[in-house]
C-alpha positions as CSV (number, residue, x, y, z in Angstrom):
1,X,-75.8,63.0,-123.0
2,X,-74.6,65.7,-125.4
3,X,-78.1,67.1,-126.0
4,X,-78.6,67.4,-122.1
5,X,-75.1,68.8,-121.7
6,X,-76.0,71.7,-124.3
7,X,-79.4,72.2,-122.6
8,X,-78.0,72.4,-119.2
9,X,-75.3,75.0,-120.4
10,X,-78.0,77.0,-122.1
11,X,-80.2,77.1,-119.0
12,X,-77.4,77.7,-116.7
13,X,-76.0,80.3,-118.7
14,X,-79.5,82.1,-118.9
15,X,-79.5,82.3,-115.0
16,X,-75.8,83.2,-114.8
17,X,-76.0,85.8,-117.5
18,X,-72.7,84.6,-119.0
19,X,-72.1,81.7,-121.7
20,X,-71.3,78.5,-120.3
21,X,-68.7,76.9,-122.3
22,X,-68.5,73.6,-120.3
23,X,-69.7,71.7,-117.3
24,X,-66.9,69.4,-116.0
25,X,-64.6,68.2,-118.7
26,X,-64.5,65.3,-121.4
27,X,-60.8,65.6,-121.0
28,X,-59.3,62.0,-121.3
29,X,-56.5,61.8,-118.5
30,X,-53.4,59.6,-119.2
31,X,-51.9,59.7,-115.7
32,X,-52.7,59.9,-112.0
33,X,-52.3,63.8,-111.8
34,X,-54.6,64.3,-114.9
35,X,-57.0,61.7,-113.6
36,X,-57.1,63.7,-110.0
37,X,-58.1,66.9,-111.8
38,X,-60.7,65.5,-114.3
39,X,-62.4,63.7,-111.2
40,X,-62.4,66.9,-109.3
41,X,-63.6,69.0,-112.3
42,X,-66.5,66.4,-113.0
43,X,-67.5,65.6,-109.2
44,X,-67.8,69.5,-108.5
45,X,-69.3,70.2,-111.8
46,X,-66.9,73.2,-112.1
47,X,-68.0,75.3,-115.2
48,X,-65.9,77.2,-117.7
49,X,-67.7,80.5,-118.4
50,X,-67.1,83.3,-120.8
51,X,-67.3,86.7,-119.2
52,X,-65.9,88.9,-122.2
53,X,-65.5,87.0,-125.4
54,X,-61.9,86.8,-126.7
55,X,-61.2,88.2,-130.2
56,X,-59.1,85.4,-131.7
57,X,-57.3,86.2,-134.9
58,X,-54.0,85.9,-136.6
59,X,-53.3,89.8,-136.2
60,X,-54.0,89.8,-132.4
61,X,-52.1,86.6,-131.8
62,X,-49.0,88.1,-133.4
63,X,-49.5,91.5,-131.6
64,X,-49.9,89.6,-128.2
65,X,-46.7,87.6,-129.1
66,X,-44.8,90.7,-129.8
67,X,-45.8,92.2,-126.4
68,X,-45.0,89.3,-124.7
69,X,-41.5,88.6,-126.2
70,X,-40.6,92.2,-126.3
71,X,-40.0,94.1,-129.6
72,X,-36.5,94.2,-128.9
73,X,-36.2,90.5,-129.0
74,X,-37.9,90.1,-132.6
75,X,-35.7,91.4,-135.5
76,X,-37.3,93.7,-137.8
77,X,-36.8,91.4,-141.0
78,X,-39.1,88.7,-139.4
79,X,-42.3,87.5,-141.2
80,X,-45.2,86.1,-139.3
81,X,-47.1,83.2,-141.2
82,X,-50.1,81.2,-140.4
83,X,-50.1,77.6,-141.2
84,X,-53.3,76.6,-139.4
85,X,-55.9,79.3,-138.2
86,X,-56.5,79.4,-134.4
87,X,-59.8,78.2,-133.0
88,X,-62.6,80.8,-132.8
89,X,-63.3,79.8,-129.2
90,X,-61.4,79.2,-126.3
91,X,-60.5,75.5,-126.2
92,X,-61.5,73.9,-122.8
93,X,-59.2,70.9,-123.4
94,X,-56.0,73.1,-124.3
95,X,-56.7,75.4,-121.2
96,X,-57.0,72.5,-118.9
97,X,-54.0,70.7,-120.5
98,X,-51.9,73.8,-119.7
99,X,-53.2,73.8,-116.0
100,X,-52.4,70.2,-115.4
101,X,-49.2,69.8,-117.5
102,X,-47.7,73.3,-117.2
103,X,-46.5,75.9,-119.5
104,X,-43.0,74.3,-119.9
105,X,-42.0,73.6,-123.5
106,X,-39.7,71.6,-125.5
107,X,-37.4,73.4,-128.3
108,X,-36.2,71.3,-131.1
109,X,-33.2,72.7,-133.2
110,X,-32.3,71.4,-136.6
111,X,-29.2,72.7,-138.5
112,X,-29.3,72.7,-142.1
113,X,-26.3,72.8,-144.8
114,X,-24.0,70.9,-142.4
115,X,-22.8,73.7,-140.1
116,X,-20.7,73.0,-137.2
117,X,-22.3,75.2,-134.5
118,X,-24.1,73.0,-132.1
119,X,-21.8,73.8,-129.1
120,X,-22.4,77.5,-129.6
121,X,-26.2,76.8,-129.7
122,X,-25.9,74.8,-126.4
123,X,-24.1,77.7,-124.7
124,X,-27.0,80.1,-125.8
125,X,-29.6,77.6,-124.3
126,X,-27.8,77.1,-121.0
127,X,-27.2,80.7,-120.6
128,X,-30.9,81.2,-121.0
129,X,-31.7,78.7,-118.3
130,X,-32.8,76.1,-120.8
131,X,-32.1,72.2,-120.1
132,X,-30.5,70.2,-122.8
133,X,-32.2,67.0,-123.2
134,X,-30.4,65.5,-126.3
135,X,-27.9,66.8,-128.9
136,X,-26.2,65.4,-131.8
137,X,-24.0,67.3,-134.7
138,X,-27.2,68.6,-136.3
139,X,-29.9,68.5,-133.7
140,X,-30.7,70.0,-130.2
141,X,-33.7,69.1,-128.2
142,X,-34.0,71.5,-125.0
143,X,-36.5,72.3,-122.4
144,X,-37.7,75.8,-121.1
145,X,-39.9,77.1,-118.5
146,X,-42.5,78.6,-121.0
147,X,-43.3,78.7,-124.7
148,X,-42.4,82.4,-125.1
149,X,-38.9,81.4,-123.5
150,X,-38.4,78.8,-126.2
151,X,-39.6,81.1,-129.1
152,X,-37.2,84.0,-127.9
153,X,-34.2,81.7,-127.5
154,X,-34.8,80.1,-130.7
155,X,-34.8,83.5,-132.4
156,X,-31.4,84.3,-130.8
157,X,-30.1,80.8,-132.1
158,X,-31.5,81.4,-135.7
159,X,-29.7,84.8,-135.6
160,X,-26.3,83.3,-134.4
161,X,-26.7,80.7,-137.3
162,X,-27.4,83.6,-139.9
163,X,-24.2,85.5,-139.1
164,X,-22.3,82.4,-140.2
165,X,-24.4,81.6,-143.4
166,X,-26.2,78.4,-141.7
167,X,-29.9,78.0,-141.8
168,X,-31.6,76.8,-138.6
169,X,-35.1,75.5,-138.1
170,X,-36.7,75.6,-134.6
171,X,-40.0,74.5,-133.3
172,X,-41.6,74.5,-129.8
173,X,-43.9,71.9,-128.4
174,X,-45.6,70.5,-125.3
175,X,-43.2,67.4,-125.7
176,X,-40.2,66.7,-127.6
177,X,-41.9,64.5,-130.1
178,X,-44.6,67.4,-130.7
179,X,-41.6,69.9,-131.3
180,X,-40.0,67.7,-133.8
181,X,-43.1,66.9,-135.6
182,X,-44.0,70.5,-135.7
183,X,-40.5,71.2,-137.4
184,X,-41.1,68.5,-140.1
185,X,-44.4,70.0,-140.9
186,X,-43.0,73.5,-141.0
187,X,-40.2,72.2,-143.5
188,X,-42.9,70.8,-145.6
189,X,-44.8,74.1,-145.7
190,X,-41.9,76.5,-146.4
191,X,-38.7,74.4,-147.2
192,X,-35.4,75.1,-145.3
193,X,-36.1,78.9,-144.4
194,X,-34.8,79.8,-141.2
195,X,-37.7,80.2,-138.6
196,X,-39.6,79.0,-135.5
197,X,-42.8,77.2,-135.3
198,X,-45.2,77.1,-132.6
199,X,-48.9,76.9,-131.7
200,X,-51.2,79.5,-130.1
201,X,-54.9,79.1,-129.2
202,X,-55.1,75.9,-131.3
203,X,-53.6,77.4,-134.4
204,X,-50.0,76.7,-136.1
205,X,-47.9,79.7,-136.7
206,X,-44.3,80.6,-137.4
207,X,-41.7,83.5,-137.5
208,X,-39.5,83.0,-140.4
209,X,-36.5,85.3,-141.5
210,X,-35.7,86.1,-145.1
211,X,-32.2,87.4,-144.4
212,X,-29.1,87.8,-142.0
213,X,-29.8,89.7,-138.8
214,X,-28.1,90.5,-135.6
215,X,-28.7,88.2,-132.6
216,X,-31.2,90.1,-130.4
217,X,-29.7,91.3,-127.1
218,X,-32.8,92.2,-125.3
219,X,-33.6,90.7,-121.8
220,X,-36.5,88.4,-121.3
221,X,-39.8,90.1,-121.1
222,X,-40.8,89.2,-117.5
223,X,-44.5,89.1,-116.9
224,X,-46.0,88.9,-113.4
225,X,-48.8,86.6,-112.6
226,X,-50.7,88.0,-109.7
227,X,-53.3,86.0,-107.7
228,X,-55.6,87.7,-105.3
229,X,-58.1,85.6,-103.3
230,X,-60.3,86.4,-100.5
231,X,-63.0,84.3,-98.6
232,X,-66.6,85.2,-99.5
233,X,-68.6,86.3,-96.4
234,X,-65.9,85.5,-94.0
235,X,-67.8,86.9,-91.1
236,X,-70.7,84.2,-91.6
237,X,-68.1,81.5,-91.9
238,X,-66.4,82.4,-88.6
239,X,-69.6,82.6,-86.9
240,X,-70.5,79.0,-88.1
241,X,-67.2,77.3,-87.9
242,X,-64.9,79.6,-85.8
243,X,-61.9,81.6,-86.6
244,X,-59.5,78.8,-86.1
245,X,-61.0,77.1,-89.2
246,X,-60.6,80.2,-91.3
247,X,-56.9,80.5,-90.1
248,X,-56.5,76.9,-91.0
249,X,-57.9,77.1,-94.6
250,X,-56.1,80.3,-95.4
251,X,-52.7,78.8,-93.9
252,X,-53.3,75.6,-96.0
253,X,-53.7,77.8,-99.2
254,X,-50.6,79.9,-98.5
255,X,-48.3,76.8,-98.0
256,X,-49.7,75.1,-101.1
257,X,-49.0,78.3,-103.3
258,X,-45.4,78.8,-101.8
259,X,-44.4,75.0,-101.8
260,X,-46.3,73.4,-104.6
261,X,-46.8,76.4,-107.1
262,X,-43.6,78.5,-106.3
263,X,-45.7,81.5,-105.3
264,X,-44.3,84.5,-103.5
265,X,-46.8,85.5,-101.0
266,X,-47.4,89.2,-100.5
267,X,-49.7,91.0,-97.9
268,X,-50.9,88.1,-95.9
269,X,-51.5,88.2,-92.2
270,X,-52.3,85.1,-90.2
271,X,-56.0,85.2,-89.4
272,X,-56.8,87.3,-92.4
273,X,-59.1,86.3,-95.0
274,X,-57.3,87.3,-98.2
275,X,-53.8,87.1,-99.7
276,X,-52.0,88.3,-102.8
277,X,-49.3,86.0,-104.6
278,X,-47.1,86.3,-107.5
279,X,-46.3,83.2,-109.8
280,X,-43.4,82.7,-112.1
281,X,-46.1,81.4,-114.8
282,X,-49.6,81.8,-115.4
283,X,-50.4,78.1,-115.4
284,X,-48.9,77.9,-111.8
285,X,-51.3,80.7,-110.8
286,X,-54.3,79.1,-112.5
287,X,-53.4,75.8,-110.8
288,X,-53.0,77.5,-107.4
289,X,-56.3,79.3,-108.0
290,X,-58.6,76.3,-108.8
291,X,-56.9,73.9,-106.2
292,X,-57.4,76.6,-103.4
293,X,-61.0,77.0,-104.5
294,X,-61.6,73.2,-104.3
295,X,-59.8,73.1,-100.9
296,X,-62.0,76.0,-99.5
297,X,-65.1,74.0,-100.8
298,X,-64.2,70.9,-99.0
299,X,-64.0,72.8,-95.8
300,X,-67.4,74.7,-96.1
301,X,-65.9,77.9,-97.4
302,X,-66.1,79.9,-100.7
303,X,-63.3,82.1,-102.1
304,X,-63.2,84.4,-105.2
305,X,-59.8,84.5,-107.0
306,X,-58.7,86.8,-109.6
307,X,-55.5,86.5,-111.8
308,X,-53.8,89.3,-113.6
309,X,-50.5,91.1,-114.7
310,X,-50.8,93.7,-111.8
311,X,-52.0,93.5,-108.1
312,X,-55.0,95.8,-109.0
313,X,-55.8,93.7,-112.2
314,X,-56.0,90.7,-110.1
315,X,-58.1,92.3,-107.4
316,X,-60.6,93.7,-109.9
317,X,-61.2,90.4,-111.5
318,X,-61.8,88.7,-108.1
319,X,-64.4,91.4,-107.5
320,X,-66.2,90.4,-110.6
321,X,-67.2,87.2,-108.5
322,X,-69.7,89.6,-106.8
323,X,-71.6,89.8,-110.1
324,X,-71.5,86.0,-111.1
325,X,-73.8,83.9,-109.2
326,X,-76.8,81.6,-109.4
327,X,-78.9,81.5,-106.2
328,X,-76.1,82.5,-103.8
329,X,-72.3,83.4,-104.0
330,X,-70.0,80.6,-104.7
331,X,-66.2,80.2,-105.3
332,X,-65.0,81.4,-108.8
333,X,-61.6,82.3,-110.4
334,X,-61.5,84.9,-113.2
335,X,-58.6,85.1,-115.6
336,X,-57.7,86.3,-119.2
337,X,-57.4,84.3,-122.3
338,X,-56.0,86.5,-125.3
339,X,-58.1,89.7,-124.9
340,X,-60.9,88.1,-123.3
341,X,-62.2,87.2,-119.7
342,X,-63.1,83.7,-118.5
343,X,-63.8,82.0,-115.2
344,X,-64.0,78.7,-113.5
345,X,-67.2,78.7,-111.5
346,X,-67.6,76.1,-108.9
347,X,-71.4,75.5,-108.3
348,X,-72.9,75.2,-104.8
349,X,-74.0,71.7,-103.5
350,X,-77.6,72.7,-104.5
351,X,-76.8,73.5,-108.0
352,X,-74.7,70.3,-108.4
353,X,-77.4,68.0,-107.2
354,X,-79.7,69.7,-109.8
355,X,-77.0,69.2,-112.5
356,X,-76.4,65.5,-111.4
357,X,-80.3,64.9,-111.6
358,X,-80.6,66.1,-115.2
359,X,-77.3,64.4,-116.1
360,X,-78.0,61.0,-114.6
361,X,-81.8,60.6,-114.8
362,X,-82.0,61.0,-118.4
363,X,-85.7,59.8,-119.1
364,X,-87.2,61.9,-116.2
365,X,-85.1,64.8,-117.4
366,X,-86.5,64.5,-120.8
367,X,-90.1,64.6,-119.4
368,X,-89.1,67.7,-117.5
369,X,-87.7,69.2,-120.7
370,X,-90.9,68.6,-122.6
371,X,-92.8,70.3,-119.7
372,X,-90.6,73.4,-119.8
373,X,-90.9,73.5,-123.7
374,X,-94.7,73.3,-123.6
375,X,-95.0,75.9,-120.8
376,X,-92.6,78.3,-122.6
377,X,-94.4,77.7,-126.0
378,X,-97.9,78.1,-124.7
379,X,-96.8,81.1,-122.6
380,X,-95.3,82.9,-125.5
381,X,-98.3,82.5,-127.9
382,X,-100.6,83.6,-125.0
383,X,-98.7,86.6,-124.4
384,X,-97.5,85.4,-120.9
385,X,-93.6,84.8,-121.2
386,X,-93.4,84.4,-117.5
387,X,-94.9,80.8,-117.8
388,X,-91.7,79.6,-119.2
389,X,-89.7,81.0,-116.3
390,X,-92.1,79.5,-113.6
391,X,-91.6,76.1,-115.4
392,X,-87.9,76.5,-115.2
393,X,-87.9,77.3,-111.6
394,X,-90.4,74.4,-110.8
395,X,-88.0,72.0,-112.8
396,X,-85.0,73.2,-110.7
397,X,-86.8,72.8,-107.4
398,X,-87.9,69.2,-108.5
399,X,-84.5,68.4,-109.6
400,X,-83.0,69.4,-106.1
401,X,-85.5,67.7,-104.1
402,X,-86.4,64.5,-106.1
């Protein structure tokens, strides 16, 4: 199974012109929501593709974090440390987990050396729109809309403690237990030095402070998360299904983005084939985009989706769909990860049938692979490289019609 998956990713990547990181997903669902997404990804054979490779390293991660938090929210006496290096490649599991579970994060606060300051910390958290989950005389567990909000508020709390000579440990995690465990591991690594631990792109990092500093007074660094989408070849769709069908699909997408993903719709006119929306978090924009693409597919339409920090950036990324196709245009969502560009590519029914054939009929698929290999090998040695290409095309046609 893994060998066939690897070969299919290489073959499809060759025709797409971009590296295919995954076909469907091997994510193991633990609840009904996760199960629904996993089933749709595998049923549609949605592919994660790499358009522009991200340069993932510690320096870039800290530079991005500084920009996202705002330089005014990070004191000058801070020190960034790497506990575990980030993954060199984008992790399909982590990306999907963010889309399904959201970007909200838990923040765990632990007070060292017996300081009586919990109530002040609670006030800071609540003033920053955090929700208190649990508290005691030396610990607080809260929840924030995003990881960056949790880190920013943790720095404020550490600063408030430093003015009173109280050391504070903070850690952000996807769950309360994960945040607590991260704090324990950070204590083991650096002792009771004030700081906040967190993850980024599969790595474990921390910002620590070696001396007293004033509590940052900067406002949250707000990031827009724009989504641009339009229907591909809407004229042909209207000719085949009628304008009422287009209106129904676009109205469904608009309603879903507003009601389920908290999107603010801009630039939409009923009867039109495109819209722009702004979302409070990136994971909401990603969820709105992939769900809208699946909904359009179920109704015989294809859409292109781009997600960016500005309207223009989102629109430009949506236009990349015109350059990314196999046999004909199909739905795709393009977005950034770190400094790279990636996309969720939803294959056409024809391509899905080819993938299903190779994934489910392994013995026949193996013989087809031998045929392609032999044809390519002989063609290469005889000076006719096109033999391999013809063999691949014949294999694809056979897979689609068998």
